[in-house]
C-alpha beads as a LAMMPS data file, in Angstrom:
LAMMPS data file: protein, C-alpha beads

114 atoms
113 bonds

1 atom types
1 bond types

-500.0 500.0 xlo xhi
-500.0 500.0 ylo yhi
-500.0 500.0 zlo zhi

Masses

1 110.0

Atoms # bond

1 1 1 -78.448 261.615 -170.286
2 1 1 -79.466 257.963 -170.720
3 1 1 -78.397 255.599 -173.489
4 1 1 -80.057 252.245 -174.140
5 1 1 -78.036 249.353 -175.473
6 1 1 -79.823 246.303 -176.840
7 1 1 -78.931 242.851 -178.138
8 1 1 -76.016 242.270 -175.761
9 1 1 -74.516 238.802 -176.074
10 1 1 -73.775 236.291 -173.314
11 1 1 -70.869 236.728 -170.912
12 1 1 -70.764 240.525 -171.041
13 1 1 -70.162 242.307 -167.734
14 1 1 -70.840 245.828 -166.512
15 1 1 -67.114 246.505 -166.845
16 1 1 -67.279 245.631 -170.569
17 1 1 -70.128 248.098 -171.030
18 1 1 -68.224 250.754 -169.047
19 1 1 -65.113 250.287 -171.203
20 1 1 -67.195 250.843 -174.335
21 1 1 -68.802 254.092 -173.133
22 1 1 -66.380 255.766 -170.687
23 1 1 -64.538 257.729 -173.376
24 1 1 -67.633 259.894 -173.910
25 1 1 -67.983 261.263 -170.380
26 1 1 -68.332 260.445 -166.714
27 1 1 -70.715 257.522 -166.230
28 1 1 -73.141 257.850 -163.319
29 1 1 -74.480 254.289 -163.429
30 1 1 -74.722 251.238 -165.643
31 1 1 -78.108 249.564 -165.353
32 1 1 -77.173 246.090 -166.598
33 1 1 -76.583 242.581 -165.237
34 1 1 -74.825 239.629 -166.898
35 1 1 -77.967 237.636 -167.696
36 1 1 -79.722 240.574 -169.397
37 1 1 -79.681 241.305 -173.125
38 1 1 -80.585 245.003 -172.780
39 1 1 -79.173 247.693 -170.532
40 1 1 -78.855 251.407 -169.888
41 1 1 -75.906 253.723 -169.370
42 1 1 -76.525 256.938 -167.397
43 1 1 -74.070 259.779 -167.853
44 1 1 -73.302 262.552 -165.358
45 1 1 -72.392 265.133 -167.963
46 1 1 -74.891 266.801 -170.246
47 1 1 -74.281 266.044 -173.909
48 1 1 -72.225 262.904 -173.249
49 1 1 -75.110 260.575 -174.117
50 1 1 -75.654 262.283 -177.467
51 1 1 -71.938 262.024 -178.298
52 1 1 -71.914 258.349 -177.329
53 1 1 -74.939 257.471 -179.461
54 1 1 -73.606 259.326 -182.491
55 1 1 -70.207 257.620 -182.255
56 1 1 -71.684 254.170 -181.561
57 1 1 -74.037 254.357 -184.541
58 1 1 -70.985 254.882 -186.755
59 1 1 -68.807 252.346 -184.919
60 1 1 -71.423 249.532 -184.743
61 1 1 -70.432 248.144 -181.317
62 1 1 -70.326 244.425 -180.657
63 1 1 -70.648 243.182 -177.077
64 1 1 -70.784 239.431 -176.637
65 1 1 -70.286 238.726 -180.326
66 1 1 -73.527 240.371 -181.426
67 1 1 -74.035 243.739 -183.077
68 1 1 -75.662 246.028 -180.529
69 1 1 -78.349 248.665 -181.014
70 1 1 -77.534 251.926 -179.252
71 1 1 -80.087 254.742 -178.878
72 1 1 -80.723 257.842 -176.821
73 1 1 -83.597 257.389 -174.363
74 1 1 -86.059 260.260 -174.880
75 1 1 -89.716 261.184 -174.537
76 1 1 -92.072 258.629 -173.023
77 1 1 -89.308 256.019 -172.803
78 1 1 -87.229 258.401 -170.711
79 1 1 -90.166 259.148 -168.398
80 1 1 -90.797 255.410 -167.978
81 1 1 -87.107 254.812 -167.210
82 1 1 -86.980 257.484 -164.473
83 1 1 -90.320 256.315 -163.006
84 1 1 -89.088 252.727 -162.806
85 1 1 -85.844 253.914 -161.214
86 1 1 -87.746 255.911 -158.570
87 1 1 -89.980 252.915 -157.782
88 1 1 -86.976 250.614 -157.437
89 1 1 -85.264 253.055 -155.066
90 1 1 -88.440 253.392 -152.988
91 1 1 -88.756 249.611 -152.696
92 1 1 -85.143 249.272 -151.572
93 1 1 -85.609 251.972 -148.963
94 1 1 -88.803 250.429 -147.587
95 1 1 -87.181 246.984 -147.361
96 1 1 -84.127 248.394 -145.653
97 1 1 -86.080 250.296 -143.031
98 1 1 -88.964 247.921 -142.412
99 1 1 -92.640 248.718 -142.515
100 1 1 -92.574 251.688 -140.182
101 1 1 -89.826 253.459 -142.083
102 1 1 -87.609 253.696 -138.976
103 1 1 -84.253 252.087 -138.534
104 1 1 -85.138 250.264 -135.314
105 1 1 -82.501 248.627 -133.175
106 1 1 -81.484 249.077 -129.538
107 1 1 -79.514 252.253 -129.967
108 1 1 -76.094 253.087 -128.592
109 1 1 -74.782 252.900 -125.002
110 1 1 -76.286 256.259 -124.075
111 1 1 -79.781 255.159 -125.060
112 1 1 -79.563 251.865 -123.177
113 1 1 -78.680 253.591 -119.885
114 1 1 -81.909 255.601 -119.811

Bonds

1 1 1 2
2 1 2 3
3 1 3 4
4 1 4 5
5 1 5 6
6 1 6 7
7 1 7 8
8 1 8 9
9 1 9 10
10 1 10 11
11 1 11 12
12 1 12 13
13 1 13 14
14 1 14 15
15 1 15 16
16 1 16 17
17 1 17 18
18 1 18 19
19 1 19 20
20 1 20 21
21 1 21 22
22 1 22 23
23 1 23 24
24 1 24 25
25 1 25 26
26 1 26 27
27 1 27 28
28 1 28 29
29 1 29 30
30 1 30 31
31 1 31 32
32 1 32 33
33 1 33 34
34 1 34 35
35 1 35 36
36 1 36 37
37 1 37 38
38 1 38 39
39 1 39 40
40 1 40 41
41 1 41 42
42 1 42 43
43 1 43 44
44 1 44 45
45 1 45 46
46 1 46 47
47 1 47 48
48 1 48 49
49 1 49 50
50 1 50 51
51 1 51 52
52 1 52 53
53 1 53 54
54 1 54 55
55 1 55 56
56 1 56 57
57 1 57 58
58 1 58 59
59 1 59 60
60 1 60 61
61 1 61 62
62 1 62 63
63 1 63 64
64 1 64 65
65 1 65 66
66 1 66 67
67 1 67 68
68 1 68 69
69 1 69 70
70 1 70 71
71 1 71 72
72 1 72 73
73 1 73 74
74 1 74 75
75 1 75 76
76 1 76 77
77 1 77 78
78 1 78 79
79 1 79 80
80 1 80 81
81 1 81 82
82 1 82 83
83 1 83 84
84 1 84 85
85 1 85 86
86 1 86 87
87 1 87 88
88 1 88 89
89 1 89 90
90 1 90 91
91 1 91 92
92 1 92 93
93 1 93 94
94 1 94 95
95 1 95 96
96 1 96 97
97 1 97 98
98 1 98 99
99 1 99 100
100 1 100 101
101 1 101 102
102 1 102 103
103 1 103 104
104 1 104 105
105 1 105 106
106 1 106 107
107 1 107 108
108 1 108 109
109 1 109 110
110 1 110 111
111 1 111 112
112 1 112 113
113 1 113 114
């Protein structure tokens, strides 16, 4: 369900990547930022990633004026991708909720009256 895209040229946005891949199925997330040269496209639908890779290998996409390498993420690379994603989500959650994991704050009017 994950496609890697490498060798992306300068000035390419997430929207450019989306436009290239959206014809193959519903995109769940595009893991890419402007300053990066590699990225990932996650599809919602099973089989969409395979269709995208097959079509892109024939089409030879060019984002940012450079020929891009497109491949299906499988095996150990796929495990590493999902592990990194889980770690990133856990870090965001811990930062958002502080050290104790709670939301903190004073609470609403009802709690302040007690």
